[in-house]
NULUMZA-95295 format. One record per residue: x, y, z of N, C-alpha, C in turn; residue in three letters. Coordinates in steps of 0.02 Angstrom, whole numbers, plus 50000, padded with zeros to 5 digits. Example, Ala and Ser with C-alpha at 12.3 -4.5 7.8 and 13.67 -1.06 7.14 Angstrom:
50660/49716/50390/50615/49775/50390/50660/49835/50390/ALA
50642/49888/50354/50684/49947/50357/50645/50002/50394/SER
This chain:
50938/49930/51246/50940/49908/51177/50918/49965/51131/UNK
50951/49972/51074/50931/50023/51025/50862/50008/50998/UNK
50823/50060/50985/50757/50053/50956/50762/50061/50880/UNK
50725/50020/50844/50720/50025/50772/50654/50058/50754/UNK
50658/50115/50720/50599/50158/50712/50585/50170/50638/UNK
50524/50158/50618/50499/50174/50551/50458/50238/50556/UNK
50475/50287/50514/50437/50349/50512/50410/50360/50441/UNK
50345/50363/50434/50313/50378/50370/50295/50452/50371/UNK
50315/50487/50318/50314/50560/50320/50378/50585/50351/UNK
50433/50550/50335/50496/50558/50371/50531/50625/50364/UNK
50509/50666/50315/50540/50732/50309/50496/50788/50334/UNK
50438/50772/50364/50394/50824/50392/50427/50854/50454/UNK
50407/50914/50471/50439/50950/50526/50433/50913/50592/UNK
50373/50888/50607/50364/50852/50671/50403/50787/50670/UNK
50403/50751/50614/50440/50688/50609/50515/50699/50620/UNK
50542/50751/50589/50614/50766/50597/50630/50782/50670/UNK
50587/50822/50702/50599/50839/50772/50595/50776/50816/UNK
50549/50731/50801/50544/50668/50839/50607/50626/50829/UNK
50629/50620/50766/50688/50581/50752/50749/50608/50788/UNK
50755/50673/50792/50812/50702/50828/50809/50688/50903/UNK
50749/50682/50930/50742/50661/51000/50761/50587/51007/UNK
50737/50546/50962/50751/50474/50967/50823/50457/50955/UNK
50857/50496/50913/50927/50479/50898/50970/50488/50961/UNK
50949/50532/51007/50984/50540/51070/50980/50477/51112/UNK
50930/50435/51098/50920/50374/51135/50948/50313/51098/UNK
50987/50326/51046/51021/50272/51011/50980/50235/50959/UNK
50932/50269/50927/50886/50236/50881/50917/50227/50811/UNK
50891/50177/50776/50902/50167/50705/50837/50183/50668/UNK
50842/50201/50604/50783/50227/50569/50774/50199/50499/UNK
50711/50194/50479/50691/50191/50410/50644/50250/50399/UNK
50660/50293/50352/50620/50353/50337/50586/50343/50270/UNK
50520/50351/50269/50482/50345/50207/50446/50410/50193/UNK
50444/50430/50129/50410/50491/50110/50414/50503/50035/UNK
50383/50556/50013/50377/50569/49942/50439/50600/49910/UNK
50479/50636/49949/50532/50678/49921/50601/50648/49935/UNK
50632/50617/49886/50697/50584/49900/50751/50632/49924/UNK
50753/50692/49896/50806/50739/49917/50798/50759/49990/UNK
50737/50771/50010/50724/50790/50080/50739/50730/50127/UNK
50719/50670/50106/50732/50611/50147/50807/50602/50156/UNK
50845/50609/50102/50918/50601/50106/50948/50653/50153/UNK
50922/50714/50151/50948/50767/50195/50935/50750/50268/UNK
50875/50725/50283/50858/50706/50352/50901/50647/50374/UNK
50910/50598/50329/50950/50540/50345/51022/50561/50362/UNK
51050/50606/50323/51119/50629/50336/51123/50666/50402/UNK
51072/50707/50416/51069/50744/50479/51070/50695/50538/UNK
51031/50641/50533/51028/50593/50588/51094/50555/50595/UNK
51126/50540/50540/51191/50506/50544/51242/50550/50579/UNK
51242/50614/50561/51289/50661/50593/51275/50664/50668/UNK
51212/50657/50687/51193/50660/50758/51206/50594/50795/UNK
51228/50543/50758/51247/50481/50791/51205/50420/50778/UNK
51157/50424/50732/51115/50366/50717/51158/50310/50688/UNK
51145/50249/50710/51183/50192/50685/51165/50174/50614/UNK
51101/50164/50601/51077/50147/50534/51019/50192/50516/UNK
51020/50216/50455/50965/50257/50429/50953/50238/50357/UNK
50896/50207/50343/50877/50192/50275/50821/50238/50252/UNK
50811/50243/50187/50757/50284/50159/50718/50244/50108/UNK
50655/50262/50100/50612/50230/50051/50566/50283/50022/UNK
50567/50292/49957/50524/50342/49925/50455/50311/49918/UNK
50405/50344/49949/50338/50316/49954/50286/50368/49941/UNK
50241/50353/49895/50179/50391/49888/50126/50353/49927/UNK
50104/50381/49984/50059/50344/50027/49992/50329/49994/UNK
49975/50366/49941/49913/50353/49906/49918/50293/49858/UNK
49978/50269/49847/49988/50208/49807/49991/50150/49856/UNK
49933/50123/49871/49929/50071/49923/49970/50009/49906/UNK
49982/49998/49841/50022/49939/49821/50094/49945/49844/UNK
50117/50006/49860/50186/50015/49884/50194/50002/49958/UNK
50140/49999/49995/50144/49994/50067/50181/49931/50090/UNK
50165/49875/50061/50197/49813/50080/50271/49814/50064/UNK
50290/49841/50006/50360/49845/49988/50399/49889/50037/UNK
50367/49943/50059/50399/49987/50107/50411/49952/50174/UNK
50361/49915/50197/50369/49878/50260/50422/49824/50254/UNK
50423/49790/50198/50475/49739/50187/50544/49770/50188/UNK
50551/49829/50156/50615/49863/50156/50636/49884/50226/UNK
50587/49906/50267/50602/49926/50335/50626/49867/50376/UNK
50594/49810/50368/50615/49750/50405/50684/49727/50382/UNK
50697/49731/50317/50763/49713/50291/50817/49759/50319/UNK
50803/49823/50321/50851/49872/50345/50863/49867/50420/UNK
50809/49859/50458/50813/49864/50530/50814/49797/50567/UNK
50792/49745/50533/50788/49680/50566/50720/49669/50597/UNK
50697/49717/50636/50629/49718/50663/50611/49791/50675/UNK
50547/49803/50684/50522/49871/50696/50496/49875/50767/UNK
50524/49920/50807/50501/49929/50876/50448/49984/50882/UNK
50458/50037/50843/50413/50095/50846/50397/50118/50775/UNK
50335/50134/50763/50315/50166/50700/50283/50233/50716/UNK
50302/50284/50678/50269/50349/50682/50240/50364/50613/UNK
50174/50372/50610/50141/50393/50548/50130/50469/50552/UNK
50169/50506/50512/50170/50579/50518/50157/50613/50451/UNK
50128/50576/50404/50116/50605/50338/50047/50639/50336/UNK
50036/50678/50284/49971/50710/50276/49976/50778/50243/UNK
49919/50805/50225/49915/50872/50195/49864/50913/50234/UNK
49871/50978/50230/49820/51022/50260/49772/51042/50204/UNK
49711/51017/50207/49663/51025/50153/49645/51098/50140/UNK
49634/51114/50076/49605/51178/50057/49530/51169/50060/UNK
49499/51193/50114/49428/51181/50124/49386/51210/50067/UNK
49404/51269/50044/49365/51300/49990/49367/51258/49927/UNK
49425/51232/49910/49431/51189/49850/49389/51126/49860/UNK
49393/51097/49919/49355/51036/49933/49280/51047/49928/UNK
49257/51107/49945/49186/51123/49940/49164/51130/49867/UNK
49210/51150/49823/49193/51158/49752/49202/51094/49712/UNK
49251/51053/49731/49272/50998/49689/49269/50932/49728/UNK
49222/50889/49711/49218/50825/49746/49282/50784/49742/UNK
49317/50787/49686/49379/50749/49680/49432/50774/49729/UNK
49433/50839/49741/49481/50866/49790/49464/50841/49860/UNK
49399/50838/49876/49379/50813/49941/49399/50740/49950/UNK
49387/50700/49899/49406/50629/49902/49481/50621/49907/UNK
49518/50663/49870/49592/50660/49873/49617/50674/49944/UNK
49588/50724/49976/49611/50741/50044/49592/50687/50094/UNK
49533/50657/50087/49514/50602/50131/49561/50543/50120/UNK
49581/50532/50058/49625/50475/50043/49693/50483/50076/UNK
49724/50541/50068/49791/50550/50095/49791/50555/50171/UNK
49739/50587/50199/49739/50600/50271/49705/50546/50312/UNK
49667/50502/50280/49633/50449/50318/49645/50380/50288/UNK
49625/50370/50226/49627/50302/50198/49697/50274/50193/UNK
49746/50316/50176/49815/50291/50172/49840/50269/50241/UNK
49821/50307/50292/49840/50289/50361/49807/50224/50382/UNK
49743/50217/50367/49707/50156/50384/49737/50096/50349/UNK
49755/50104/50285/49785/50049/50248/49853/50030/50279/UNK
49894/50079/50295/49959/50065/50326/49950/50032/50394/UNK
49904/50056/50434/49893/50027/50501/49869/49955/50496/UNK
49831/49940/50445/49807/49871/50437/49865/49823/50425/UNK
49913/49843/50384/49972/49802/50373/50016/49800/50436/UNK
50026/49858/50466/50069/49862/50526/50041/49820/50583/UNK
49976/49817/50589/49945/49779/50643/49966/49706/50639/UNK
49968/49679/50579/49989/49610/50571/50061/49598/50592/UNK
50105/49645/50574/50176/49640/50592/50184/49642/50667/UNK
50152/49690/50700/50160/49698/50772/50125/49643/50811/UNK
50069/49620/50785/50033/49566/50818/50076/49502/50819/UNK
50112/49491/50764/50154/49431/50760/50213/49434/50808/UNK
50243/49494/50816/50302/49499/50860/50282/49511/50933/UNK
50218/49528/50945/50189/49533/51012/50222/49586/51057/UNK
50245/49639/51026/50264/49699/51064/50279/49755/51014/UNK
50289/49815/51041/50303/49872/50999/50253/49928/51009/UNK
50266/49984/50976/50224/50044/50983/50210/50074/50914/UNK
50147/50092/50905/50126/50127/50844/50099/50195/50865/UNK
50128/50249/50838/50107/50317/50854/50080/50349/50790/UNK
50022/50379/50795/49988/50406/50736/49968/50478/50749/UNK
49989/50522/50704/49970/50593/50711/49900/50603/50682/UNK
49853/50618/50725/49786/50638/50705/49783/50714/50712/UNK
49730/50742/50741/49726/50815/50749/49668/50832/50794/UNK
49673/50889/50827/49615/50916/50864/49557/50930/50816/UNK
49572/50938/50751/49520/50953/50703/49470/50896/50697/UNK
49489/50836/50718/49444/50780/50714/49394/50776/50771/UNK
49400/50819/50820/49356/50816/50878/49286/50842/50864/UNK
49281/50888/50815/49215/50914/50798/49219/50945/50728/UNK
49165/50937/50690/49165/50963/50621/49154/51037/50619/UNK
49208/51074/50606/49203/51147/50604/49200/51171/50531/UNK
49164/51223/50515/49155/51244/50445/49221/51262/50411/UNK
49270/51283/50449/49333/51305/50418/49376/51247/50393/UNK
49364/51185/50417/49408/51130/50395/49375/51061/50405/UNK
49311/51056/50389/49277/50994/50405/49298/50934/50362/UNK
49326/50946/50303/49351/50890/50263/49413/50860/50296/UNK
49459/50902/50314/49518/50880/50351/49498/50848/50418/UNK
49451/50881/50452/49427/50855/50516/49395/50787/50510/UNK
49358/50777/50457/49326/50712/50445/49379/50657/50438/UNK
49432/50671/50401/49486/50622/50392/49518/50606/50459/UNK
49532/50657/50499/49565/50645/50563/49519/50611/50613/UNK
49454/50624/50609/49407/50588/50652/49407/50514/50635/UNK
49411/50498/50571/49414/50428/50550/49477/50394/50577/UNK
49533/50429/50573/49596/50402/50598/49592/50390/50673/UNK
49565/50438/50710/49559/50431/50782/49516/50370/50801/UNK
49459/50363/50768/49415/50307/50783/49447/50240/50765/UNK
49481/50238/50708/49515/50176/50688/49568/50157/50739/UNK
49606/50207/50761/49659/50193/50811/49630/50168/50877/UNK
49572/50194/50896/49541/50171/50958/49524/50097/50954/UNK
49495/50076/50898/49479/50006/50890/49541/49963/50885/UNK
49591/49987/50847/49653/49950/50840/49690/49943/50906/UNK
49687/49995/50948/49718/49992/51014/49689/49935/51056/UNK
49623/49929/51055/49591/49876/51093/49609/49807/51065/UNK
49613/49803/50999/49632/49739/50969/49703/49718/50987/UNK
49750/49766/50982/49821/49749/50991/49841/49747/51065/UNK
49799/49771/51109/49814/49768/51180/49828/49696/51202/UNK
49793/49649/51173/49802/49579/51190/49870/49552/51168/UNK
49902/49588/51122/49967/49567/51097/50024/49610/51124/UNK
50009/49649/51177/50060/49691/51209/50087/49744/51161/UNK
50045/49769/51116/50064/49821/51069/50027/49885/51087/UNK
50064/49939/51091/50035/50004/51110/50017/50043/51047/UNK
49960/50076/51049/49939/50120/50994/49926/50190/51024/UNK
49964/50239/51003/49959/50307/51028/49927/50352/50975/UNK
49872/50385/50993/49842/50436/50950/49867/50505/50972/UNK
49893/50543/50925/49922/50608/50940/49878/50663/50910/UNK
49856/50710/50952/49812/50763/50928/49847/50831/50939/UNK
49886/50853/50890/49916/50920/50897/49864/50974/50882/UNK
49877/51033/50910/49841/51092/50890/49880/51127/50835/UNK
49885/51193/50838/49923/51231/50788/49998/51220/50799/UNK
50033/51202/50744/50105/51191/50748/50139/51232/50694/UNK
50194/51263/50710/50230/51306/50664/50272/51262/50617/UNK
50242/51243/50561/50275/51200/50511/50265/51230/50442/UNK
50302/51206/50392/50290/51230/50324/50218/51220/50301/UNK
50183/51169/50327/50114/51156/50307/50067/51212/50329/UNK
50084/51246/50384/50041/51300/50409/50068/51369/50392/UNK
50122/51372/50354/50152/51436/50336/50102/51479/50298/UNK
50097/51542/50316/50052/51587/50282/49982/51590/50311/UNK
49966/51544/50357/49900/51546/50389/49899/51597/50446/UNK
49842/51628/50456/49835/51676/50511/49818/51637/50574/UNK
49868/51616/50610/49858/51575/50670/49867/51618/50733/UNK
49831/51601/50786/49838/51639/50849/49904/51622/50883/UNK
49949/51670/50882/50018/51659/50906/50025/51622/50971/UNK
49990/51640/51024/49999/51607/51089/49982/51532/51087/UNK
49943/51511/51038/49922/51441/51035/49964/51399/50987/UNK
50014/51431/50956/50054/51396/50906/50117/51366/50939/UNK
50127/51301/50930/50184/51267/50960/50238/51254/50908/UNK
50298/51245/50932/50354/51226/50888/50352/51151/50876/UNK
50379/51127/50820/50384/51055/50809/50423/51020/50865/UNK
50473/51054/50893/50513/51024/50946/50472/51011/51009/UNK
50428/51058/51026/50386/51048/51085/50339/50989/51075/UNK
50309/50985/51016/50264/50930/51000/50302/50864/51000/UNK
50361/50864/50971/50402/50803/50968/50419/50778/51038/UNK
50437/50823/51082/50453/50803/51151/50393/50768/51184/UNK
50333/50795/51171/50273/50763/51198/50262/50694/51168/UNK
50274/50688/51103/50263/50624/51069/50311/50571/51095/UNK
50375/50588/51098/50426/50539/51120/50412/50518/51192/UNK
50394/50565/51234/50379/50549/51304/50317/50503/51308/UNK
50267/50518/51268/50205/50477/51270/50218/50406/51246/UNK
50260/50398/51195/50277/50331/51172/50314/50293/51226/UNK
50361/50326/51259/50399/50293/51312/50355/50271/51370/UNK
50303/50310/51384/50258/50296/51440/50199/50251/51421/UNK
50195/50233/51358/50141/50189/51336/50072/50220/51338/UNK
50068/50285/51325/50005/50320/51326/49959/50298/51269/UNK
49894/50307/51279/49845/50292/51228/49831/50352/51183/UNK
49827/50411/51212/49808/50471/51175/49838/50532/51209/UNK
49861/50579/51169/49884/50643/51197/49859/50701/51154/UNK
49845/50756/51186/49839/50821/51153/49905/50856/51164/UNK
49928/50891/51112/49992/50925/51118/49991/50993/51082/UNK
50013/51046/51117/50028/51049/51188/49967/51031/51231/UNK
49979/51022/51295/49929/50996/51341/49865/51036/51343/UNK
49870/51103/51333/49812/51145/51343/49757/51133/51291/UNK
49775/51099/51236/49723/51084/51186/49671/51036/51213/UNK
49688/50995/51262/49638/50951/51292/49581/50992/51322/UNK
49599/51047/51355/49549/51089/51387/49510/51130/51335/UNK
49546/51155/51285/49512/51193/51233/49460/51149/51197/UNK
49480/51089/51179/49435/51045/51142/49378/51019/51186/UNK
49390/51014/51251/49336/50995/51296/49280/51047/51293/UNK
49299/51109/51293/49249/51163/51288/49214/51160/51220/UNK
49252/51152/51167/49222/51150/51100/49175/51091/51092/UNK
49194/51033/51117/49151/50974/51113/49088/50982/51155/UNK
49091/51023/51207/49034/51030/51253/48982/51080/51228/UNK
48998/51119/51177/48950/51168/51153/48890/51133/51121/UNK
48830/51154/51138/48770/51125/51106/48771/51138/51031/UNK
48741/51093/50993/48741/51100/50920/48710/51164/50897/UNK
48656/51186/50928/48622/51247/50906/48666/51309/50917/UNK
48713/51305/50965/48761/51359/50974/48820/51352/50927/UNK
48845/51290/50923/48906/51277/50885/48898/51298/50811/UNK
48840/51284/50782/48832/51298/50710/48830/51373/50695/UNK
48821/51413/50747/48819/51486/50737/48887/51520/50749/UNK
48935/51479/50769/49002/51506/50784/49049/51492/50727/UNK
49086/51541/50706/49135/51532/50652/49201/51513/50683/UNK
49221/51450/50675/49285/51425/50703/49328/51398/50647/UNK
């Protein structure tokens, strides 16, 4: 049976790569995001690749009043939702967040609170239909508060914890909740950053991990796999050592 998939942040690099993997499996889509021109381009790309149905919805995730309308539009377009991928977010400017409390709150809102609000609505939908999969992109940055990005990391830690609780709640309804923790990924969001080349993954590699994890009903993945070992070391460092290291 074809899968009906809702993707929030539908024009992001990882989301597009995931959609291209899913379209090979006969999926239909609803794509939500801020940029109508980009959404339309992704939708057309998926149609050319063989997608049966592709709808779009222009959504500012920080406008929580739009969330219900977006979900209603997805159900109208697709009939039901089998898989949701939450792939929206921004890479916070840590220096700005340190200077401006409003910037810090804005980044927490887009990277954590909007996701939590969406998941709260989605939980009701999936609980009622008693099956399906919810996949949420968090980050390795949420594993420990590092001075270089602790505002972003705080948001992702909140998402990870929320997903853990939601996973336990929805387990009783046969609904899977997957937390995705990518490391460095070569996307427009990271363009211009001085990243360590050997640790940087392509969106396609991350997407392959995500699609596979959804199919297997996984609870949590690090992607690529080696980030699980890297973060194990980072989490194991004593606080008196960790605070002296610039990461």
